[in-house]
N, C-alpha and C positions, 0 to 999 in steps of 0.2 A: 504494500500500500504506500502511495506517495502522500506524505503529510508535511504541511508547512506549519511550523510553530512560530508564533509571534511573541517575542519576549524571552530573554535568556536569564531571567531571575531564578529564584529558588524553585518555583513551580515549573517554569519552562525548562530549566536544566534537568530536573528530575524526570519530567515527561520525556524529554529527548533521550536521556540515558536509558530509560525503560524501553522505549519504542525502538531505538537503534539495536538493542540486544535481541529484538524479536524480528530482525531482518526486514525492517521497513526502510523506505527511502526518505530520509529526513533532511529538511532545510530549516534552519533557525534564523529568524530575523530579529535584530535588536539595534538600538541606536548607539550602544556602547561597543565599539570595536574591540577594545581590550578584553571585555567579557567574552566576546565571541571567539577570540583567539584562544583563550584559556579553555573554552568548551571544545574547540576543534582539536586542540592538542590531546584531549582525553578520548574523544569519540570520533567514530567514522561517520561524519556527516558534513553537509555543506552549510555555509553561513553567508548571510548578506547583511551588511551594515546599512542602516537607514531607518526612517520613520515608518512604522508598520501600517500607518493609515494612508500612505501615499500610493496611488495606483502604480506608478513607475517602479517603486520598490517592490511591490507585490509581484509585478510582472517579472522583474529580475530574479525573484525567488522561485520562478517557475510555477506560479499559482494557476496558470491556465489549464494545466493537465493534472492538478492535484486532486486527490480523492477526499481530502479533509484539510480544513484549516483550524488550528487551535490557537485562539487569541488570548494570551495570558500575560499581557504587559501589566504594568502597575496602574495604567490609566483605563478606566471603564470606557471613556469616550473613544479612545483609540481602538479598543477591542470591538466596540459596537460598530464603528465606522468601517473597520476592516472586514467584519462579517457582512455588512451591507454591500460593500464593494465586491467581496468574494462571490456573493450571490448574483448581484445585478450585472457586473461587468465580466466576471470570469466563470460563472455557472459552476462553482465548487459544490459538489453534492452535500457535504456535511460540514456544518459550521458551529464551532463551540467557542464560547466566550466566558472569560472570567468577569463577573459582575459583582461588585461589592456594595454599590449604592442601593439602598432599599427602595428609593423612588423609582429606579428603573425596573425593579422586580415586582413592584406593587400591582402593575397593570400588564396583563399578558399581551395586550395589543402592541406594547412598545417593542417587544421582542419577536413578534410573529412575522410572517413573510411580508406583510404590508408595512411593518415597522423596520427593525434592524436585521431581520432574517436570521435570527439565532435559533439553531436547532436545540442546543443545550446550554443553559446558563448555569455556571458554577460559582457559588459564593463560598470561598474557602473559610471565611470567618464563621459562617453558619455551620458548615460541615464540622469544623473543629469544636464549636460550641456543643453540637449534638453529641459528638464523640466523647467529650469530657463529661457531659451530664450523665451519660450512661455509665462511665467509670465511677461517678459519685453514687449512683444508684446501686452499683455492685462493687463495694469497696474491697472485696477479695480478689477481683479480677484484674488481669493485666490488659485485657482487650475484650470489648463486647461489641459484636457486629450482628446486624439483622439481615434476614433474607425473606423473600416471599411476602412482601408488604408487612413485615414484622411478625409473621407466623413462626419463624424459626430463628433461633439465636445461636451464634458461635461464640463461645467464651473461652478465653485462655486463662489458666491459673498456674501458679508455681507450686509444685508439690513440696511439702515441708517435712522434715524429719519427725516421725511420730504421728504423722497425719494418716487418715484412712486410706489414702492412695498408695503410700510408700510401702514397698515390700510385698505387694499383692499383685497377682496377674489380673489382666483386664477382664478375664472371664468371670471373676468374682463380683463384678459390678452388678450383675443381674440378681445376685443374692442380697446385695445391699438395697437394691431398689426394684423389688419384684413388680411393682405397679406402675413404674415410670420407665419409658423407653428412652435411652440415650446412647450416644455412640462417640467414642474417642476418635476424632478425625485425624489427629497427628500428634506426635511427641517430638520435642526437640531437646536433646541432651547436649548442652553447650551450643555449638553451632551445627551439630550433626543431627539430621532428621532420623527418627526411628519409625519404621513402618509398624503401626499398631496391629497386633494379632492377639488372639485370646490368651496366649501364653506369655505375652509381653509383661514384664514386671517393671513397675514405676520406681524410679530412684529419686532420692531427695534432690531438689533443685531442678528437676525436669520441668519443662514448660509444656503443659498439656492442653490441647485444644479439644473441646468436646461440643457436640451439637445436641440440641434438644428442642422440642416445641417450646416457644417462649413462655407459655403459661406454666411450664414445669421447671424453668431455669432455677428458681430459688430453691426448690426442693432438691434438685440435682446438686447444686452447690453446697447445700448443707451436708450431703453425703460425701462429697469429694474433697471438701476443704473446711477447715475450721472457720466458722462464721465470725467476721469482725462485727463489732457493735455498729449500729447504724450511724451514718454521718449526720451530725447536727450543726457543727460550726465549720464554716469554710472561709479561708483567707484567699484573696485574689491579689496578686502583685501585678499591677499594670492595668490602667483604665482606658486602654485604647479600644479599638473596635471589638476585639475578641473579649477583653475584660468586661466591657459594657454589656455585650450580649450574654456572657456567662452570668453576670450579676442579675440581669433581668430574668434569666431563665431559672435562677436558683433562689431568689430572695423570698418567694412565697413559701417555700418549704424548708428553708435552712436559714440559720443566722449567718449573714454574709458581711464581711469587711473587705473593702477595696482600698489598696494603697496605691497612690498615684503621685508622682513627683512634680507634675505640672499643675500649678495653681488654677489656671483658667480651665484646664480640663477637669479638675476636681469640681469646679462650679457647674460644669455641664453634667457631670455624673450625678451630683447632688440634686440637680433640677430634674433629671430623667428618672432616677431610681426612686422607689417608694419607701422601702424599709431598710435597704442595705446601708451600712455606715461607711462613709467615704473619708479616708484619712489622707492628708497632704503630707508626704514625706518620701524618704528613700527606702525602698524595700531591702536594700543591702545594709541598712542601719540596724545593727543588732539591738541597740538600746530601744529603738522604736518597736521592734518586733517583741521584745520582752515586755515593754510597757503595755502593749496591746494584747498580752497573754497569748502569744502564738503557741505556747506549750499546750493550750487547750484546744487547738485546732485539730479537727479530725482529718481535714484535707487542706493542704496548702498548694495553690496553683499559681505558677509563675508564667505570665503571658505578656511580658514587656516586649519591646521590639529589639532588645539587646540580649543575645545568647549568654554572654558572660554575666550580665546582671541576673538573668534568670537562674543560671547555675549557682551563682554565689548566694543569692537570696534563698534558694531552695536548700542549699547545704546549711546555711545559718538557721533556717527554720527547723530543719530536721534535727540539728544538734541542740536546738533550744527546746525540743520536745514535741514538735508537730508529728502527728501519728503517721501520716502518709503525704508525700510530696509528689506533685505532678508538674513536669517542667517542659515548656515549649522550647525546642531547640531547632534552629534552621540548618545548622551545619551537620551533615550526616555523620561525619567522623566523631563529633561530640556525642551524638546519640548512641552510637555503637560503644563508645568508651564508657559512658556513664550509666547506661541501662543496667539494672540489677545491682548497682552499688548503693550508696547512701540515698541516691535519687531513686524512688520507687518506680516511677514510670516517666520515661523520656519520650516526648511526642515530636515527630517530624511533621510539620504542617503540610509539606509537599506530599509525603507518603499517605497522610490521612485523606488528602484531597484526590489523589490520582485515580482512585477506584472508579469514580463517575466517568472519567475520561476513558478508561480502559474498556468499559462496557460498550462503548461506541466503536472501539478499534477492533475488538475481537471478532473473528469470523464465526458464523453460526448465530443462532438466536440467543446471544448472551445478554441477560437482562440486568445483572448486577455483578460487580467485581470488587473484592476487598484485598488490598495489599496487606500481607502479614510479615512479621519478623523483619520490619524495616525494608520491605520490598523483596526479601529473599524468597518468599513463598506467596501463594495466592489462593484465595477461595473465590469461586465464581458460581453463579446461578445461571443455568441455561435451560431452554425449553426443547424438549424432544419432539421432532416433527417427522412426518412420513409414515411408512408402514414397514412391515417385516421385510419386504423386498428391497426397499430403497434406503433403509436406515440400519446402521450398525447397532442401534440400541433398542428400537421398538420390538416388542415381543420376546425379548431376551431377559433372563433373570440376571441379577447383578453378578452372581458367581460365575456366569458364563461369558461375561464381557471381558475382552482382553484390554485392560487398561495399561497405559504406559507406566514405566517404573516411577515410583514416588508419587503415584496418583491414587486417590481413593474417593469413592462416592459415599458421602456422609449421610445424606438424607434426600428425600424427594417429597414434593408437595403435589397432591392430586385433589383438585378442587379445594375444599376446606380441610382436607385431611393431611396430617403430617406423618410420613412413614420413614422410620430410620432405615439406613442402608444395609439391611441384612441380605445375605447371599441369595435367599429364595424370592426376594421381591422382583416381580416382573415389570418392566417399564412399558407404559402405555403412551399413546399420542397425547401431547400437551402436558405431560408431567414436567414439573419444574425440578430440575436435578441440581443438587448442591455438590460441587466437586472441590476437593482439596488437592492442590498441586504443590508439592514441596520442592520440586526442581523445575524452574520456569523454562528450561530448555525443551521440555516436552510439551509446552503449551500448544504448538501447532498440531500435534497429534491429538490432543484433547479436543481442540476446536473441530478437527476433522470428524470426530465421532458424532458431532451434532449437526453436521452438514448432510443434507438430503441428496440422494442420487438424482441425476438429471432425468431419469425416467418417471419420477413421481410428479403427478399433476394434482 
């Protein structure tokens, strides 16, 4: 697929890196030539320096025969204009735009074909807000992701010494939960994926991904992991777009404090929020944290625009007694370095956002994609089409399907029914299938499974 990416910032660079590794023809456009050179030194792609909203620049990038344009510059206006031009002048089939301003998202007519011709609008701040809110709702989890309009959840937990998971084979799960069906989709031991089988024994510090119907998630987690006390007090370091969205989403159900260093921004926060307490100060000031009783915080969330400040304030909060810290980190190297240390959860904004994009890039009827393990693995939801003669899936039981190595089918959704991926389950047309892929090199083979033969009408 030929894809033109507009913007070489954190999101654009991450998208480019992901898509280049999947054998796509990628061109990246950015006004910063130095940033483009750094990207080209790392990746096998083409770059064009210039303003992404100029038709001449888009033409130089080869947009006339592109299959997709992904506009993820820092400017909503440039992204929207670029999508309109891509549709009206160059007839690009698929147009995706990063849009952060709520005014543009409020009315669907602004983005439809008579407006700016955007097929998919992505708001990274809202994606991150939803992601973090789910982590607060499930304080034992490292990651909580939803499929099939929320009917199925994929949850990652870390096994701890003495816990109910450690030292027992997966086959024992049924004895623990005879009335609830769940399935372990994957296990990571350090950086090494372990294929889950009935005889697989969980070890301490393993990262375990399990699937279950969303209505059963809390019961499953009670069996698989020691339950933390519910979250009541939340500290948010940073009152920017993400911090404000988080505070608004949480203030009704939790006691929320927001620390922001910019006085005028504090005034905006105070006027916008209802019950959250807004504090003017530096989140890396340990005396301020202690004075505001950060030791009583159930969750401390650092979401400033500065990675170093986020890391430092999180470490200070943790050492001062905060129960769990969640840290937003843009630099991927920092995320890999800090995850599972004193910082409980390190979140990469680009990795949290990229799933929506990937669902439009994948071949076959892929409806949802989630990046896992900082992009090293992937979980996707795809719809099975065709019949027994045209499809490699329809009419076959899961145990008879030849899946690529490192791939497992965790569950499927049939109408309003959630079925775990047991060997005797037979796939029917229109089943939504949730697949876990621990080795992204086999993704083309997984996509091919969901493609229908040319003879099917």
